[in-house]
VEXRO-869826 format. One record per residue (C-alpha): residue in three letters; x, y, z. Coordinates in steps of 0.5 Angstrom, whole numbers, plus 500, padded with zeros to 3 digits. Layout:
N
AlaXYZ/...
REM end
This chain:
346
Met862327390/Lys856331392/Leu849329390/Val846334385/Ser838334384/Val836336377/Ile829338377/Ile825339371/Pro818341371/Leu814338365/His808340362/Asn806338355/Thr813339352/Glu813332348/Ala817336342/Tyr823337347/Ile823333353/Ala827327350/Asp833332348/Thr833336355/Ile834329359/Arg839327354/Ser843333355/Val843331363/Leu845324362/Ala851327358/Gln853331364/Thr861329365/Tyr859330373/Thr855323374/Asn853323381/Phe846326380/Glu838324381/Leu834327375/Ile827329378/Val822330373/Val815333375/Asp809331370/Asp805337372/Glu798334369/Ser801333362/Ser796332356/Asp801330351/Gln806324351/Ser811328355/Ala811323361/Ala811317356/Ile817319353/Val820320360/Arg818313361/Gln822310355/Phe829312359/Lys831307363/Asp837310367/Gln835309375/Arg837316376/Ile831318373/Lys825319378/Leu818321375/Ile813324379/His806326377/Gln801331380/Lys795335379/Asn797342375/Arg800347379/Gly804351374/Leu812352374/Ala813354381/Gly809348384/Ser812343380/Arg819346382/Asn817346389/Thr814339389/Gly821337386/Ile825340391/Arg821337397/His823330393/Ala830332392/Gln836328396/Gly842332394/Glu846338397/Tyr846342391/Leu839343387/Ala839345379/Phe833347375/Leu832346368/Asp826347364/Ala823342359/Asp825345353/Asp832348355/Leu839344354/Trp845344358/Leu852343355/Pro856337358/Glu860340363/Lys855344366/Leu854341373/Ala861339374/Ser863347373/His857349378/Val859344383/Glu867346383/His864353383/Leu860352390/Asp865347393/Gln871352392/Asn866358395/Pro862356401/His859363401/Ile856362395/Gly849360395/Val847361388/Ser851359382/Phe849361375/Ser852361368/Arg851365362/Ser846362357/Ser846362349/Phe840363345/Ile837357341/Asp831357336/Gly825352336/Gln829347333/Gly835347337/Gln840351333/Pro844357336/Leu842364334/Gly849366335/Ile848371341/His848370349/Gln846373355/Met851377358/Pro849379365/Lys853381371/Leu857376374/Lys859378381/Asn858383386/Ile850382385/Asp845385390/Ala838386391/Gly838392387/His841389381/Leu836383381/Leu830388381/Cys833392375/Arg836386371/Asn836379373/Pro843377372/Val841370373/Gly838370366/Asn833364366/Gly830358370/Ser835353367/Ala842357369/Pro842356377/Val845351381/Ile843352388/Arg845350395/Arg840346399/Gln841350405/Val839357401/Leu832354399/Asp831351406/Asp833359409/Ile827362404/Gly822356405/Phe815358408/Leu809354409/Asp803355404/Asp796352404/Arg794354397/His792347395/Gly788346402/Phe793343406/Pro800346409/Glu806344405/Phe813347405/Cys814352399/Tyr820355396/Phe818358390/Asp811363390/Glu806359387/Ala802365386/Phe807366380/Arg805360376/Leu808361370/Arg812368370/Ser817371374/Glu817366379/Asp824365379/Ile826372379/Glu821373385/Cys825367389/Trp832370387/Ile830377390/Arg828374396/Ile834370397/Ala838377396/Ile834380401/Val833375407/Thr839371407/Asn847373407/Trp848368401/Val852370395/Ile849370388/Glu855369383/Gly856367376/Ile861363372/Pro863366365/Ala862360361/Ala855360357/Leu853353359/Thr845353358/Leu842353352/Tyr836357352/Arg830356347/Val827362344/Asn819362343/Asn816367339/Gln809364340/Gly803369343/Leu808375343/Ser804381345/Ala799377350/Asp806374353/Val809381354/Glu803384357/Leu802378362/Gln810378363/Phe809385365/Gln803385370/Ser807379373/Trp813383374/Leu809388377/Gln806383382/Val813381384/Met815389386/Glu808389390/Lys810383394/Thr817385395/Ala815392397/Gln811389403/Tyr818386406/Ala823391403/Pro819398402/Ala826402402/Leu829397397/Val823398392/Ala822406394/Arg830406391/Trp830402385/Gly822402383/Lys823407378/Pro829404374/Ala827397375/Lys821398372/Ala824402366/Tyr829396365/Gln824391365/Leu820395360/Arg826396356/Tyr827388356/Leu820387354/Ala821392348/Arg827388346/Arg823382346/Ala818385341/Val823388337/Arg826381336/Phe819378333/Gln818385329/Asp812387333/Thr814394332/Asp809398335/His809395341/Ala816395342/Leu816403341/Asn810404346/Leu814400351/Leu820404350/Gly816410351/Gln814408357/Ala821406359/Leu824413358/Ser818416361/Thr819412367/His826413368/Trp830417362/Gln836416366/Ile837409363/Ile840412357/Leu846415361/Val847409365/Glu847404359/Pro847408353/Arg850403348/Arg844398350/Thr839403351/Gly841406344/Leu841400340/Thr834398343/Ile831405340/Ala835404334/Ala833397332/Ala825399334/Cys826405329/Leu829401324/Leu824396324/Lys819402323/Ile822405317/Cys825400313/Pro823394309/Pro822388312/Thr828384308/Phe833390309/Tyr832390316/Gln833383317/Ser839383313/Ile842389318/Glu839385324/Ala843379321/Ile849383321/Ala848386328/Ile847379331/Lys853376327/Val858382330/Thr855382337/Gly855374337/Ala863374335/Leu864380341/Gln860376346/Ala864369344/Arg871373345/Lys869376352/Ile866369354/Glu873365352/Arg877371355/Glu874371362/Ala873363362/Asn880363361/Ala882368366/Ser877364371/Ser881357370/Gln887360371/Leu885363378/Ala882357380/
REM end
C-alpha cells in the first residue's frame, strides 16, 4: 500500500477544520499521513488540530504565505508517493483516497487523478447539485477554458508530477523549491498549476465519475471576490502566454468568455443580478460562439440572470429550487450510471 500525503492548508477556519480532519481519518484507505500547515492563524484552528491524537497527523506552523505557500510547505514535508490536497473547509467521502489510489495504481500514465464534487452549504448540508466536468482526454485547452479538475480538494497527484514542474524561488528571502506559484496567494493558484502540468509534462490528467469531494460554497463578499478572481485569472493567462504563446493565442478569447460565464453563474447563485448580466455581456462580446459550443449551459445562465432581473425574489427562488432539484437528480443519475460502468470495466 503506497503512502498518501494529505495536505491541508489552514488559516482561520476554526468552524470547519475538525469536520475536515474527521473526513480524512474516516478514509477506508488508511496508509496516509495528514500534514496540516497552519498559515499563521489568529483563531483557534491550530488548537483544534492539536486535540486530535492520531499519530498520522503532523501540524506545521509558518508565517503567513497564503494558500499556494501552504501547499508548497506541505509538499516539501510530504513523504508519500501520492499527494492529496484538501482545503480546510471542504470534506471527503470515506472512499475518496481508496478510489484515487486504485485509479493511479492501475494507470501509470495518469499523473493527476480527480473526482467530481458535490456542493454543500456553510452548515455542511448538500445543495443537491454537483460539478460535472469532462473526465477524459483533457488537454491544456480544456484546462484554460473550463478547469475540469474543479477545485483544490478534488485531485490526488503523483509525487513525480510535482517534481517535474518544481522550480526554485526566493520570494521569502531564501531559495526554496516550489510547485504552486506563490504569486497567486489565494486565487487561481490551482488552475495555474494544472495548466503548467498539461503544457510542460506528458502526464495525463483524468477524472473518475464518483462525486467524492464535498465542496463548500461561501457567499461572503461575492462582488469583490468575483472581481479579484477575474483579475487573478487574467494574471494566469499572462504567465501562460510567456511560455506557451501559441496556446493562449488560440484559446485566449474563448477561455476568457467561459471564465466570465462561470463568474456570472456565481453572481446569479447569490442573486447579484446586475453583476451577472454585466459579466454575461462581457462573455458574449468576447466570444459569442460559446452559445453554439455549449448552448444549454450558456442559455440557462442567460435565462437565470434575466429571470432574476424581472421576477419577484420569492417567485425566482421557487423556480430556482425546482431547477436545482431537477438538475441534481439528472446529475446523480449520470454519476451513478458512469460509476457503475467504470467499476465494470475495472
